[in-house]
C-alpha positions as CSV (number, residue, x, y, z in Angstrom):
1,M,131.1,221.6,227.9
2,K,133.5,223.6,225.6
3,K,131.4,222.7,222.6
4,H,128.2,224.1,224.2
5,I,130.0,227.3,225.3
6,F,131.3,227.8,221.7
7,I,127.8,227.4,220.3
8,F,126.4,230.0,222.8
9,L,129.2,232.4,221.9
10,L,128.6,231.9,218.2
11,I,124.9,232.7,218.6
12,I,125.7,235.9,220.6
13,Y,128.2,236.9,217.9
14,T,125.7,236.4,215.1
15,I,123.0,238.4,216.9
16,T,125.5,241.2,217.7
17,L,126.5,241.4,214.0
18,N,122.9,241.7,213.1
19,A,122.3,244.5,215.5
20,Q,125.3,246.4,214.2
21,S,124.1,246.0,210.6
22,T,120.5,246.9,211.2
23,G,120.9,249.3,214.1
24,R,118.2,247.5,216.1
25,W,117.7,244.0,217.5
26,K,114.9,242.0,215.9
27,N,112.0,240.7,218.0
28,I,110.8,237.1,217.9
29,P,107.5,236.9,216.0
30,G,104.7,237.0,218.5
31,F,106.9,238.8,221.0
32,D,106.4,242.3,219.7
33,P,105.9,244.7,222.7
34,A,102.5,245.6,221.4
35,L,101.1,242.1,221.7
36,P,99.7,240.4,224.8
37,T,102.2,237.6,224.6
38,T,104.8,239.9,226.1
39,L,104.7,241.1,229.7
40,T,104.3,244.8,229.2
41,S,101.0,245.7,230.9
42,Q,99.2,245.2,234.2
43,E,96.7,242.8,232.6
44,T,99.4,240.4,231.3
45,F,101.2,240.7,234.6
46,I,98.2,239.5,236.5
47,G,97.7,236.7,233.9
48,V,101.3,235.5,234.2
49,I,101.2,235.6,238.1
50,G,97.9,233.7,238.0
51,L,99.3,231.0,235.7
52,A,102.4,230.6,237.8
53,A,100.3,230.3,241.0
54,L,98.1,227.7,239.2
55,S,101.2,225.7,238.0
56,Y,102.6,225.7,241.5
57,S,99.4,224.6,243.1
58,L,98.8,221.8,240.5
59,E,102.2,220.3,241.2
60,E,102.0,220.7,244.9
61,F,98.5,219.5,245.6
62,V,97.3,217.6,242.5
63,F,100.1,215.9,240.6
64,K,102.5,215.5,243.5
65,N,105.1,214.0,241.2
66,H,107.8,216.4,241.9
67,K,111.3,216.6,243.4
68,N,111.9,220.0,245.0
69,V,115.4,221.0,243.9
70,N,117.1,224.3,244.5
71,F,119.9,226.0,242.5
72,Y,122.1,229.0,242.6
73,Q,121.8,231.0,239.4
74,G,123.9,233.6,237.6
75,R,122.6,235.5,234.6
76,V,124.0,238.1,232.1
77,G,122.4,239.7,229.1
78,M,121.9,242.6,226.8
79,N,119.0,244.3,225.0
80,N,118.6,247.1,222.5
81,E,115.7,249.6,222.2
82,Y,112.8,248.3,220.1
83,A,111.7,251.6,218.5
84,W,114.8,253.5,217.6
85,G,117.8,251.4,218.6
86,L,119.4,254.2,220.6
87,K,119.5,252.6,224.0
88,N,121.7,249.6,224.9
89,V,121.0,247.9,228.3
90,W,123.1,245.3,230.1
91,H,122.1,243.3,233.1
92,Q,123.7,240.9,235.6
93,N,121.6,238.8,238.0
94,F,122.3,236.4,240.8
95,G,119.7,234.5,242.8
96,I,118.1,231.3,243.9
97,E,116.0,229.0,241.7
98,H,113.5,226.5,242.8
99,H,112.5,223.6,240.5
100,V,108.9,222.7,241.5
101,A,108.7,220.1,238.8
102,S,110.4,218.9,235.6
103,W,108.0,221.2,233.7
104,F,108.0,224.3,235.9
105,S,110.4,226.4,238.0
106,L,110.6,229.8,239.6
107,S,113.4,232.0,240.9
108,A,114.2,235.3,242.8
109,E,117.2,237.3,241.7
110,F,119.1,240.5,242.5
111,L,119.6,242.6,239.4
112,L,122.3,245.1,238.4
113,Q,121.6,247.1,235.2
114,E,123.6,249.6,233.2
115,W,122.7,251.5,230.0
116,H,124.0,253.7,227.3
117,D,121.6,256.2,225.7
118,K,122.6,257.6,222.3
119,T,119.6,260.0,222.0
120,P,121.1,263.2,220.4
121,I,119.3,265.7,222.5
122,I,120.7,264.6,225.9
123,D,124.1,265.7,227.3
124,N,127.0,263.3,227.7
125,E,126.6,263.0,231.5
126,S,123.1,261.6,231.0
127,K,124.0,259.1,228.3
128,F,125.2,256.5,230.9
129,G,123.5,255.2,234.0
130,M,123.1,252.2,236.3
131,G,120.7,250.9,238.9
132,S,119.6,247.8,240.8
133,G,116.5,245.8,241.6
134,I,114.8,242.5,242.4
135,M,113.4,240.2,239.8
136,T,111.2,237.0,240.0
137,Y,111.1,234.6,237.1
138,Y,108.6,231.9,236.1
139,R,109.7,229.2,233.5
140,W,107.7,226.5,231.7
141,Y,109.5,223.6,229.9
142,L,108.4,221.7,226.9
143,F,110.6,218.7,227.5
144,G,111.6,219.2,231.1
145,K,112.9,215.6,231.7
146,K,115.1,215.7,228.6
147,R,118.7,217.0,228.7
148,L,117.9,219.6,226.1
149,S,114.5,221.4,226.4
150,P,113.0,224.6,225.0
151,Y,111.2,226.8,227.6
152,L,109.0,229.9,227.9
153,E,110.1,232.4,230.7
154,Y,108.4,235.5,232.2
155,G,110.1,237.7,234.7
156,T,108.9,240.7,236.7
157,G,110.2,242.9,239.4
158,I,111.1,246.4,240.6
159,F,114.0,248.6,239.7
160,F,115.6,251.9,241.0
161,G,118.0,253.7,238.7
162,F,120.6,256.1,240.1
163,E,119.8,258.1,237.1
164,K,116.4,258.4,235.4
165,F,115.7,255.7,232.9
166,P,114.7,256.5,230.2
167,Y,116.3,260.0,230.4
168,N,112.8,261.6,230.4
169,G,111.3,259.0,232.7
170,T,111.7,258.2,236.4
171,N,114.2,256.6,238.7
172,F,111.6,254.0,239.9
173,T,110.2,251.5,237.4
174,F,108.8,248.0,237.1
175,S,110.9,245.6,235.0
176,H,109.4,242.8,232.9
177,S,111.0,240.1,230.7
178,S,109.4,237.7,228.2
179,Q,111.7,235.1,226.6
180,L,111.8,232.0,224.6
181,G,114.9,229.9,225.3
182,I,116.7,226.6,225.3
183,E,118.2,224.8,228.4
184,Y,120.9,222.1,228.4
185,T,121.5,220.0,231.5
186,L,125.1,219.0,232.1
187,K,126.2,215.7,233.6
188,S,126.8,217.5,236.9
189,N,123.1,218.5,236.8
190,S,124.1,222.1,236.4
191,K,122.1,223.9,233.7
192,V,123.1,226.3,230.9
193,R,120.4,228.5,229.3
194,F,120.1,230.8,226.3
195,G,117.0,233.0,226.0
196,Y,115.9,235.7,223.6
197,G,112.9,238.0,223.9
198,N,111.4,241.3,225.0
199,F,112.4,243.6,227.9
200,H,110.1,246.3,229.2
201,Q,110.5,249.0,231.9
202,S,107.9,251.6,233.0
203,N,106.3,252.9,236.2
204,N,102.8,251.8,235.1
205,G,101.6,255.4,235.2
206,W,102.1,255.7,238.9
207,L,104.3,258.8,238.5
208,D,103.9,261.9,236.3
209,S,106.4,260.9,233.6
210,N,106.1,257.4,232.2
211,P,107.6,257.1,228.6
212,G,108.7,253.5,229.3
213,Y,111.3,251.4,227.5
214,D,111.0,248.3,225.3
215,G,113.9,246.4,224.0
216,N,114.8,243.1,222.4
217,G,117.8,241.0,223.5
218,F,119.3,237.9,225.0
219,S,120.3,236.4,228.3
220,I,122.7,233.6,229.3
221,S,122.2,231.7,232.6
222,F,124.2,229.2,234.5
223,A,122.5,227.3,237.4
224,W,124.3,224.9,239.8
225,R,122.6,222.7,242.4
226,M,122.6,223.8,246.1
227,K,124.1,221.2,248.4
């Protein structure tokens, strides 16, 4: 266990050094916010929700080869603004995860989020903020029955900031996450994950001001089985 924690910390340290040297966090090729592989629009949202519904239905009604297992899950992460590198965002999640099958799982999580905006034109009181929301996540595994497996994860939810985010945006936004990651299952059947990808927030044009936010960053999760 200590070895795996050390590897995760080393990855985070390497990424952080890269961000400090370049001023911006790099995106995974293919996970550029402008591409349809990331969850940044209403169209991709509908596609992801449809794929998740299809995956659930296939396992429940066609394959029927599953063991429904539930987990508690905690998640922490950080991302940096894609365009200018001026906004750093941190998040902490806690929720319940349902493993529908070895190759697919979904979860619902409560979200806390904080940010630091270094945009020069805003005053110091507006540079920091926080808010909360609810997120749902949908995860597909490449080798779900193996102890070590890559995965693709999409998350979507709603968010309300106690301050406007971005500073010229709105308090209410939708939150989206698109990540590639790796999961390791411990002997206790608990799971440790590291994911990296794109984070997006906007109000989808529902309100007058909608500049939106796109960032690249990581999250680390730990899930333990419910008794």
